[in-house]
C-alpha positions as CSV (number, residue, x, y, z in Angstrom):
1,M,0.0,0.0,0.0
2,K,1.4,3.4,-0.9
3,F,1.7,6.0,1.8
4,Y,-0.4,8.7,0.0
5,K,-3.5,6.5,0.1
6,L,-3.6,6.9,3.9
7,I,-4.1,10.7,3.6
8,P,-7.5,12.2,3.1
9,Q,-8.0,13.6,-0.5
10,E,-8.4,17.2,0.6
11,N,-5.2,17.1,2.7
12,L,-3.4,15.4,-0.1
13,A,-4.4,18.3,-2.4
14,L,-3.2,20.8,0.2
15,M,0.2,19.1,0.6
16,T,0.6,19.0,-3.2
17,T,0.0,22.8,-3.3
18,L,2.4,23.5,-0.6
19,K,5.1,21.2,-2.2
20,T,4.7,23.1,-5.4
21,S,4.9,26.5,-3.6
22,F,8.1,25.5,-1.8
23,R,9.6,24.3,-5.1
24,L,8.8,27.6,-6.8
25,F,10.1,29.5,-3.8
26,G,13.3,27.5,-3.9
27,L,13.7,28.1,-7.7
28,A,13.1,31.9,-7.2
29,L,15.6,32.0,-4.4
30,S,18.2,30.2,-6.4
31,L,17.6,32.4,-9.5
32,S,17.9,35.5,-7.2
33,L,21.1,34.3,-5.7
34,F,22.5,33.5,-9.2
35,F,21.6,36.9,-10.8
36,N,23.0,38.8,-7.8
37,A,26.2,36.8,-8.0
38,C,26.5,37.8,-11.7
39,K,26.0,41.5,-11.1
40,P,29.3,43.5,-11.1
41,P,30.3,44.8,-7.7
42,V,29.2,48.3,-6.8
43,K,32.3,50.5,-7.4
44,P,33.1,53.2,-4.8
45,A,33.1,56.8,-5.9
46,Q,36.0,57.5,-8.2
47,V,38.9,59.3,-6.5
48,H,40.6,61.9,-8.7
49,E,44.2,62.7,-8.2
50,G,44.6,66.5,-8.1
51,P,41.8,68.9,-9.0
52,D,38.7,67.8,-10.8
53,F,39.0,70.7,-13.1
54,K,42.6,71.8,-13.6
55,Y,43.8,75.3,-14.3
56,W,47.1,75.8,-16.4
57,V,49.1,78.7,-17.8
58,W,51.7,78.8,-20.5
59,T,54.8,81.0,-19.8
60,T,58.1,81.6,-21.4
61,A,61.2,81.8,-19.3
62,S,64.5,83.6,-19.6
63,A,67.8,82.9,-17.9
64,D,68.3,86.6,-17.4
65,K,65.2,86.9,-15.1
66,L,65.9,86.9,-11.4
67,D,64.7,84.1,-9.1
68,V,62.8,86.7,-7.1
69,D,60.9,87.7,-10.2
70,Y,59.9,84.0,-10.8
71,E,58.8,83.7,-7.2
72,I,56.5,86.6,-7.7
73,E,55.2,85.2,-11.0
74,F,54.6,81.7,-9.7
75,S,53.0,82.9,-6.5
76,T,50.6,85.1,-8.5
77,Y,49.6,82.0,-10.4
78,A,49.0,79.9,-7.4
79,A,47.2,82.6,-5.4
80,N,44.7,83.0,-8.3
81,G,43.8,79.3,-8.7
82,I,46.4,78.0,-11.2
83,D,47.4,74.4,-10.6
84,A,50.0,73.8,-13.3
85,V,52.5,75.9,-15.3
86,L,53.9,75.0,-18.7
87,I,57.4,76.6,-19.0
88,N,59.2,77.2,-22.3
89,T,62.9,77.3,-21.5
90,N,63.9,77.0,-25.2
91,T,64.7,73.4,-24.4
92,S,67.3,74.3,-21.7
93,P,67.3,71.6,-19.0
94,S,69.6,73.7,-16.8
95,L,67.1,76.7,-16.7
96,L,64.3,74.2,-16.1
97,E,66.2,72.7,-13.2
98,R,66.5,76.2,-11.7
99,L,62.8,76.9,-12.1
100,V,61.2,73.6,-10.9
101,P,62.0,74.2,-7.2
102,I,60.7,77.8,-7.4
103,A,57.4,76.8,-9.0
104,S,57.0,73.7,-6.8
105,A,57.5,75.8,-3.7
106,A,54.6,77.9,-4.9
107,G,52.4,74.8,-5.1
108,L,52.5,74.5,-8.9
109,E,52.9,71.4,-11.0
110,V,55.6,72.0,-13.6
111,H,55.5,70.9,-17.3
112,A,58.4,71.3,-19.8
113,W,57.1,73.1,-22.8
114,I,59.1,72.5,-26.1
115,M,58.7,73.8,-29.6
116,A,59.1,70.4,-31.2
117,I,59.2,70.2,-35.0
118,N,59.3,74.0,-35.5
119,R,62.8,74.9,-34.2
120,P,63.6,78.6,-34.6
121,G,67.0,79.6,-33.2
122,D,68.2,76.0,-32.8
123,A,72.0,76.3,-33.3
124,E,72.6,72.6,-33.7
125,A,69.9,72.2,-36.3
126,E,71.1,75.1,-38.3
127,K,74.4,73.3,-38.9
128,H,72.3,70.9,-41.0
129,P,70.3,72.6,-43.8
130,E,69.2,69.3,-45.1
131,W,67.2,68.7,-41.9
132,Y,64.5,71.3,-42.8
133,A,61.2,70.7,-44.5
134,V,60.8,71.5,-48.1
135,S,57.6,72.9,-49.8
136,R,56.0,71.5,-52.9
137,D,57.4,74.4,-54.8
138,G,61.0,73.5,-53.6
139,K,61.6,76.1,-50.9
140,S,63.3,75.0,-47.7
141,C,62.3,76.2,-44.3
142,Y,66.0,76.6,-43.7
143,D,66.3,79.8,-45.7
144,Q,62.8,80.5,-47.0
145,P,60.4,79.9,-44.2
146,P,56.6,80.3,-44.9
147,Y,54.6,83.1,-43.4
148,V,57.1,84.3,-40.8
149,G,60.8,84.1,-40.1
150,Y,60.5,81.9,-37.1
151,Y,58.7,79.1,-39.0
152,K,61.8,76.9,-39.2
153,W,60.1,73.5,-39.6
154,M,62.1,70.3,-39.5
155,C,61.5,67.3,-41.7
156,P,59.7,64.7,-39.5
157,T,60.9,61.8,-41.8
158,R,64.7,62.1,-41.8
159,E,66.3,60.1,-39.0
160,A,68.7,62.7,-38.0
161,S,66.2,65.5,-37.6
162,R,63.8,63.2,-35.8
163,N,66.5,62.1,-33.4
164,H,67.5,65.6,-32.7
165,V,63.9,66.5,-31.6
166,L,63.6,63.4,-29.6
167,S,67.0,64.0,-27.9
168,L,65.7,67.4,-26.7
169,V,62.5,65.7,-25.3
170,S,64.8,63.2,-23.5
171,G,66.9,66.0,-21.9
172,L,63.8,67.7,-20.5
173,A,62.2,64.5,-19.4
174,K,65.3,63.8,-17.1
175,V,64.9,67.0,-15.1
176,P,63.7,66.1,-11.6
177,G,60.3,67.3,-10.6
178,V,58.9,67.7,-14.0
179,A,55.3,66.3,-14.5
180,S,55.3,66.1,-18.3
181,V,57.1,67.1,-21.4
182,H,54.7,69.3,-23.3
183,L,55.0,69.2,-27.1
184,D,54.1,72.3,-29.1
185,Y,54.3,72.7,-32.9
186,I,54.1,69.0,-33.1
187,R,52.8,69.0,-36.7
188,Y,53.5,70.4,-40.2
189,S,53.5,74.0,-41.1
190,D,50.0,75.5,-41.6
191,I,48.4,74.5,-44.9
192,Y,45.6,76.8,-44.0
193,L,46.0,79.6,-41.6
194,P,43.1,80.3,-39.2
195,V,40.7,82.5,-41.1
196,G,41.0,85.4,-38.7
197,L,44.7,85.7,-39.5
198,L,44.5,85.7,-43.3
199,P,44.1,89.5,-43.6
200,K,47.3,90.0,-41.7
201,Y,49.2,88.2,-44.5
202,D,47.0,89.4,-47.3
203,L,46.2,85.8,-48.3
204,V,43.4,83.8,-49.8
205,Q,43.6,80.1,-49.1
206,D,40.8,78.3,-50.8
207,T,43.0,75.3,-51.8
208,E,46.3,73.8,-50.7
209,L,48.9,76.2,-52.1
210,P,52.3,74.7,-53.1
211,E,54.3,77.2,-51.0
212,F,52.5,76.1,-47.8
213,D,52.5,72.3,-48.5
214,F,55.2,70.3,-46.8
215,C,57.4,68.1,-46.8
216,Y,58.7,67.2,-50.3
217,C,62.3,66.7,-49.5
218,E,64.2,63.9,-51.2
219,V,63.9,61.6,-48.2
220,C,60.1,62.0,-47.9
221,V,59.5,61.6,-51.6
222,A,61.8,58.5,-51.9
223,E,60.2,56.8,-48.9
224,F,56.7,57.4,-50.1
225,Q,57.5,56.3,-53.6
226,E,59.1,53.1,-52.4
227,K,55.9,52.2,-50.4
228,H,53.2,53.5,-52.8
229,H,54.9,53.4,-56.2
230,R,54.2,57.0,-57.2
231,N,56.0,60.3,-56.7
232,P,54.1,63.1,-54.9
233,L,56.0,65.7,-57.0
234,E,54.5,64.2,-60.2
235,M,50.9,64.1,-58.9
236,A,48.5,66.5,-60.6
237,H,46.6,66.9,-57.3
238,P,48.7,65.7,-54.3
239,E,46.2,67.5,-52.0
240,I,43.6,64.7,-52.7
241,D,45.9,61.8,-52.5
242,I,44.9,60.0,-49.3
243,E,47.9,57.8,-49.0
244,W,50.3,60.9,-49.3
245,K,48.2,62.7,-46.6
246,Q,48.2,59.6,-44.3
247,F,52.0,59.2,-44.8
248,R,52.5,62.6,-43.3
249,L,50.0,62.2,-40.5
250,N,51.8,58.9,-39.6
251,K,55.2,60.7,-39.5
252,V,54.0,63.1,-36.9
253,K,52.3,60.3,-34.9
254,S,55.5,58.3,-34.9
255,I,57.5,61.1,-33.3
256,V,54.8,61.6,-30.7
257,D,54.7,57.8,-30.0
258,E,58.4,57.6,-29.6
259,A,58.5,60.6,-27.3
260,Y,55.8,59.0,-25.2
261,D,58.0,56.0,-24.7
262,I,61.0,58.2,-23.8
263,V,59.2,60.3,-21.2
264,H,57.4,57.4,-19.7
265,A,60.8,55.7,-19.2
266,Q,61.6,58.6,-16.9
267,N,58.2,58.2,-15.1
268,K,57.0,61.4,-16.7
269,Q,53.9,62.0,-18.8
270,L,53.5,63.4,-22.4
271,T,51.2,66.3,-23.1
272,A,50.8,68.5,-26.2
273,A,49.4,71.8,-27.4
274,V,47.3,71.0,-30.5
275,F,44.9,72.5,-33.0
276,P,41.2,72.8,-31.9
277,Y,39.8,69.4,-32.7
278,P,41.2,66.3,-34.6
279,E,39.3,66.7,-37.8
280,M,40.2,70.4,-38.0
281,A,43.8,69.7,-37.1
282,D,44.0,67.1,-39.8
283,H,42.7,69.6,-42.4
284,M,44.8,72.6,-41.4
285,V,48.2,71.2,-40.2
286,R,48.3,67.4,-40.8
287,Q,47.9,66.6,-37.1
288,R,45.5,63.9,-36.0
289,W,46.0,63.9,-32.2
290,D,43.2,61.5,-31.3
291,K,45.4,58.7,-32.8
292,W,48.5,59.4,-30.7
293,N,49.9,57.8,-27.6
294,I,49.7,60.7,-25.2
295,D,48.5,61.4,-21.7
296,A,46.7,64.7,-22.2
297,V,46.1,67.3,-24.9
298,L,45.6,71.1,-24.6
299,P,43.8,72.1,-27.8
300,M,44.3,75.8,-28.6
301,I,40.7,76.8,-29.0
302,Y,41.5,80.3,-29.8
303,N,38.1,81.5,-31.0
304,S,39.2,85.0,-32.1
305,F,41.7,83.4,-34.5
306,Y,38.7,81.8,-36.3
307,N,36.3,84.8,-36.1
308,E,34.1,82.8,-33.8
309,G,32.2,83.7,-30.7
310,V,33.1,82.4,-27.2
311,D,30.4,79.7,-27.6
312,W,32.6,78.1,-30.2
313,I,34.9,77.1,-27.4
314,G,32.2,74.8,-26.1
315,F,31.6,73.3,-29.6
316,A,35.3,72.6,-30.3
317,T,35.8,71.2,-26.8
318,A,32.9,68.8,-27.3
319,Q,34.3,67.6,-30.6
320,G,37.6,66.7,-29.0
321,V,36.0,65.1,-26.0
322,R,34.0,62.8,-28.3
323,D,37.0,61.9,-30.5
324,L,39.0,60.9,-27.3
325,E,36.1,59.0,-25.7
326,G,37.3,55.7,-24.0
327,K,41.0,56.4,-24.8
328,G,42.0,57.6,-21.3
329,I,43.5,60.9,-22.7
330,G,42.7,64.1,-20.8
331,L,41.6,67.2,-22.6
332,H,42.2,70.7,-21.2
333,T,40.8,73.6,-23.3
334,G,43.4,76.2,-24.3
335,I,42.0,79.8,-24.1
336,Y,43.6,82.9,-25.7
337,V,43.0,85.6,-23.1
338,P,44.4,88.9,-24.6
339,P,41.3,89.9,-26.6
340,M,38.8,88.7,-24.0
341,T,36.9,90.9,-21.5
342,A,36.5,89.4,-18.0
343,N,33.0,88.4,-18.7
344,E,34.0,86.6,-21.9
345,L,36.7,84.8,-20.0
346,A,34.2,83.6,-17.5
347,L,32.0,82.4,-20.3
348,A,35.0,80.6,-22.0
349,I,35.8,78.7,-18.8
350,E,32.1,77.8,-18.4
351,Q,31.9,76.6,-22.0
352,A,34.9,74.3,-21.5
353,R,33.6,72.9,-18.3
354,D,30.1,72.3,-19.5
355,H,31.3,70.5,-22.6
356,G,33.5,67.9,-20.9
357,A,37.0,69.4,-20.6
358,N,39.2,68.2,-17.7
359,G,40.5,71.7,-17.3
360,V,41.5,75.0,-19.0
361,S,44.8,76.5,-19.9
362,F,45.5,80.2,-20.4
363,F,47.8,81.8,-22.9
364,D,49.7,83.3,-21.5
365,G,50.3,83.8,-17.8
366,N,51.9,87.2,-18.1
367,A,49.1,88.6,-20.3
368,I,46.3,88.0,-17.8
369,T,44.8,91.2,-16.4
370,E,43.7,91.8,-12.8
371,A,40.1,91.6,-13.9
372,Q,40.7,88.3,-15.6
373,W,42.6,87.0,-12.6
374,S,39.5,87.8,-10.5
375,V,37.3,85.8,-12.8
376,I,39.7,82.8,-12.9
377,K,39.9,82.7,-9.1
378,Q,36.2,83.0,-8.6
379,S,35.5,80.2,-11.1
380,K,37.5,77.6,-9.2
């Protein structure tokens, strides 16, 4: 006789219902435990090193200036909310070594600012005329620079000129207390000037003009021809040849990537001053900075150079932020302060902050007025 036959039918039905309920409860509990175990752990609030929104200034140094003058300058920056100073010492490690303790004592982070591929006044480079970039119409930056006399662009393809630039980066990276080496002019000469500057040079640039198109030196031409089986100098329209354009973008990138390895070997970071956003930089100066190995970029979003309003700073910042998404590269909006009122500067900072920048940098520290300092300090 089976056990269930000894149980009244109504009790048997109740027990069956209970058994089913317990089974469903057990299944639900198991599923709950399973899905909870699969959920990622809740992360604690992210801790940021340093300020959440960083304030920088660019400044140029001179060995003739007294330490006490630098103490006043750096203290002024710190007192008005500046966190980091980018110092151009004309690639002098000894001057940088002198200034790092003074800036650090004021509470500032120090970055070594270098004019990279454009090397005016470089005595060592001037011993080697062949190191300089050559335009499509055959003019060398050594003795016929485009636009202005200080446009002394190096060829980014030649091993000797590349190594010269990288050796200067290495020398600055070795200075104790430096947070980063900051690359400026890390590009080709301007194919197109910012539209606001064209009247100054009485220029119309509605196509790539040969005298502003670089580099067509024998080394660049030979290397490209070997890889792609055509000569840029023989192209009817080199400005629309995508491989020739990419060849030059890659040359700049290769210098940046090698500089990145050099400075990281010294436990330093690599930063750069760049054109407003990657697509624009690509078009104007063959600089595609969203493809680089780099820690942070400071795009020079100088709205007045482009005949744009202050709100354009927000647009260009957002473009760069989107292009860098997921790459772990910081973006700090560069602001050109001389033409700005205090109210415009306040709006510029707000535009950068609201459109995703990690900070702002001001060009340059010594040009900032008292009214502008007040705005900067209040905006912290």
